[in-house]
N, C-alpha and C positions, 0 to 999 in steps of 0.2 A: 656623584656619590650621595646616596640617601642615608641620613643619620636619624635614628629614632631612639629616644630615651624612654625607659620604662615608666609607666604610671599605673595607678591602681585601676582606673576605669578602662574599658575596652576602647581601643583606638583603631577604627578602620582607616586605612590610608593606602596610597599607592602613587606611582608615578603619574604624571599628567596624562589623562586619557585612559588610564587603566580602570578596571572595574573594582570597586571597593567591596571587600568582603567583611562582614561583621561576625564576631564569634558569638553566636546566639545558640540557645538550646535547640535541640532537634527532637520535637515530640513525635511520637508514633514509631520510633525506632525501638524494636524489641531487643533486649539484651539478655539472651539466654544461652543455651548450649550451642547455638549456631555460631557464636563468636569464634569457636575453634576453627571453623572452616575458613575464616579470614586471617588466621595467624600467619606470621611470616613463614615462608618456605625456604628450604636450604638448597644450596648448590647452584653453580652457574648454569645458565641456559644459553643457547645460541642467541646472539643479539639480533634483533630485527626491528622493523619500523614500528612495531607495536610496543616497544619497551623504551624506557628512559632510565639510563644508568647514572648514578650519582654516589658520591662518597661523603660520609659524615665522620667527624672526629670529635672527641670530648677530652678536655684537659683542664685540670685544676691548676691554674698558673701561679698560685701562691703569692698573688699581688705583685708579681714581677720580681720576686726575690728568690735566692737559691734555697736549697733544701733546709738549711738551718737558719735562714734569714741573714746570712753573713754578708751577702753582696747583692747589688742590684743587677739583674740579668735580663731585663725586659728586651734589650736590643738583640741578644743572642736568641732569646725565646721567639721573637718575631721571625727570625730567619729559619728556625727549626720548624715552626708552624707552617711557613710557606713551603718548606720542603716536603711536608706531608701531602700537599696537593689535594686537600679536602675541599669539597664544594660548599659544605656547611660546617661551621665550627661551633661547638657548644663549649663555652668557657666559664669556669667558676673562679671565684675570688679575684675578680677583675677590679682594679683600682680606678674608680671614676675620677676622683680628685683626692690629692693628699698634699696640702700646702706645706707641711713640714718637710716631706721628702723633696718637694720641688725646690725648696730653699737649700737643702742639704747636699743633694747630688747634682753635680754640674751638668750631667747628660740625662737628667730626668726628662721624659717627653713633655713637650709643651701642651699636649692634648691628652684627653682620657686614654687609658691603655687600650680599650677596645677600638678606638679610632686609630691609634698609633699602629696596632697590629693589622687592622684592616687595610689601611693605606689605599693603594689602587688595586689590590688583589680581590678583596671582598667588597663589593660595591654597596651592599646593604647591611646595616648594623642595627640591632635592637639591644638596648641595655636596660636591665632591671635593677634599680637600686634596692639593696636589701638592708644595709647597715649604714648609719650616719654617725660620725664621730666629730670631735672638735676640730680635727684636721681635714676632714673631707668625707668621702663615702665610697663604698664598694658594693659589688653585687655580681650578677650573672650577665653574660652577653651571648648573643647569637650573631655570627658573621656569615653572610651568605653571598654566593654568586648569583642567586636568583632573587627576583622581587619578593620582598616581604609585604604581603598585602593586608596583614592585620597582626596586632600583637597586644599582649597585656602582661603585666607583672603582678603576681598574686602573693601577698604576704602570708607565709605559712609558719611564722615564728611560733614555737611551742611555749616559749617563756621569754621574759624580758632580757635575759642575759645572753641570748643566742639568736641573732636575727637571720632568718632564712627566707628564701623565696623560690617561686617557680616562674619561669619566663616562658609563656606560650606564644609561639609564632605560627602564622600560616603563610605558606609560600606557594607561588605559582611557578612550578619548575619549567613548564613548557605548555604551549597551546595544545589542547587535546588530551591532557592528562589531568587528573583531579588534583585539587590543592593538597599539599603535604602539611600535616600538623607536626610541629616540632616543639617539644617541651624540655626545657633545660632546668635541672633541679640540683639543689645542694641541700641535703637533709642534715638534721642535727646529730650531735654526738651521743645523745642519750636515747635509749631504746623506747622509753615511754613517749617521748616527743616524736620520734620517728613514726610510731604507730599512728599518731594523730595526723602527721604530715602525709603519710601514705593514704590515709582515708581522704584527706583533702584533695590529693592528687587524683585518686580514683573517682571521686565525686565530680571533679571538674571534667575529667575525660568523658564520663557518662553523660554529663549535661551538655558539653560543648563540642565533642568530636563524634560525628556520625560513625556508626559501627562499621560501615564499609569504606571509610576514609583512610588513606595511608597515614601511619602514625609512627613517629620516632620519639622515644623518651631517653634522654641521656644525661649523664652528670655524675656527681659525687654523692653516692647514696649512704656512705658511712655504715653500710649494712654488713658488718663482719660476721654476723650469725645467719645471714641469708633469710631472715624472716620476712623482710620487705619483698624479697625476690619471689617467695612463694605466694604472697598476697597479690602482687601485681599480676602474676601469670594466671592465677586462679580467677581473679575478679575481672580482669580486662581481656584475657585471651591473647596477651602479648607473649613474645618469646624473648629471652635474653640471647643475643646473637652469638656470644662466645660459647654459651652452654649448648646452643643448637649446632654450632659448627665444630666445637672442640670438646664438648662433653661437660664443661663447667665454666663459670665466669673466670676471667683473667685475673691474675694477681697484679695489683697496681701500687700497693703501698707497703712500706716506704720504697721510693723509687730506686734507692741504692741497693736494696736487697728485698724485693717484693715478697710479702708474706700474705697480706690481707687483700681480699677481693672487694674493694670499696667502690670502684668506678664501674659503671654498667652502660650498656646500650640495649634498649628494648625496642622491638618493632612489631608492627601489625600491618597486614595487607601489602607486604613487600617480599620480594625474593632476595634472600641473602646470597650474595655472590662471593664475598671475601671478607676476612677479618684480619686485623693486625694489631699487635701490641708494640708500642714504640718504647723499648727499654734502652735503646742504643746510647752509648756514651757519646757526647756529654749531656744527653737529655736528663739523665739522673741528677746532674748538677743544677738544672734549671728549675726544678720544682720537687716537692716531696711526693708527688704522684707520677705514675707513668701515664702516657697518653694512649687512648684507644681509638681505632678507626674501623669502619665497616663500609662496604660497598653494597649497594642494593640495585635491583631492577624494579621499576614500577611499570606495570603493564597498562597500556592505553585502554584496554577493554574495561578496566576499572572505571573509567569515566562514564561508560554507558549505563552502569548500574546506579550512578548518582543522579542521572537526569530524571 
């Protein structure tokens, strides 16, 4: 099992013998109205040898505590996440270390939460530390069944009182298909800060992700007025998968009676096969957010355009 912890600089890496890929800028790629042609498409297509099907899920795990923080639920949460059968997990509010909880709770995991959840199911893990406290640290994590060949964690904190980050991973799903860019985000609670964070996100994608590369952006956007949604779709040519499949983003918060559409999955260069919202009891007891999942097809012909 490969474990990777987030750091500010870009880290190219891979299993022994694999080709390392660095996240560098791609000059000469024009970003104009043609980006719409590469947006995600909707609806299942007949599977064939030219497609690669995979499922992603995003979930704010609330540091492994129940909706109101009354009890530790990391063990139940791990079992529910396994039951979702996602190939790639985008997790927010993941507790890397918490020394006080480790001493207080008898069954607190002896390893970071992202490693505890991954166990033998997701063999590749990237963790991006966003906030450090006197008891430990927490951040975002990406768990994958596929090799993570590069990753970096970028600090997008808008002010000193709210630490936020975006975790950018590149994965090699299968030989013959292009690398998949996955960006896990957790945006701030205040609209002014979110505007700056969305700008940082779009600038990173423009600089680091080729226009014809498959892309998934997922996480907790805290975007209850949908302003970030409009900016992302207009600036990057991505689609929000639930809007594309069902007409509008899914309600995810609070999980016991969802009203706000805070969590999102955006895609570009992929065919949307299916979408799902995991409201089912007792998932609502495990976090204050509902979990989202989406299944995509990635076409092999995409690779020919990148050569």
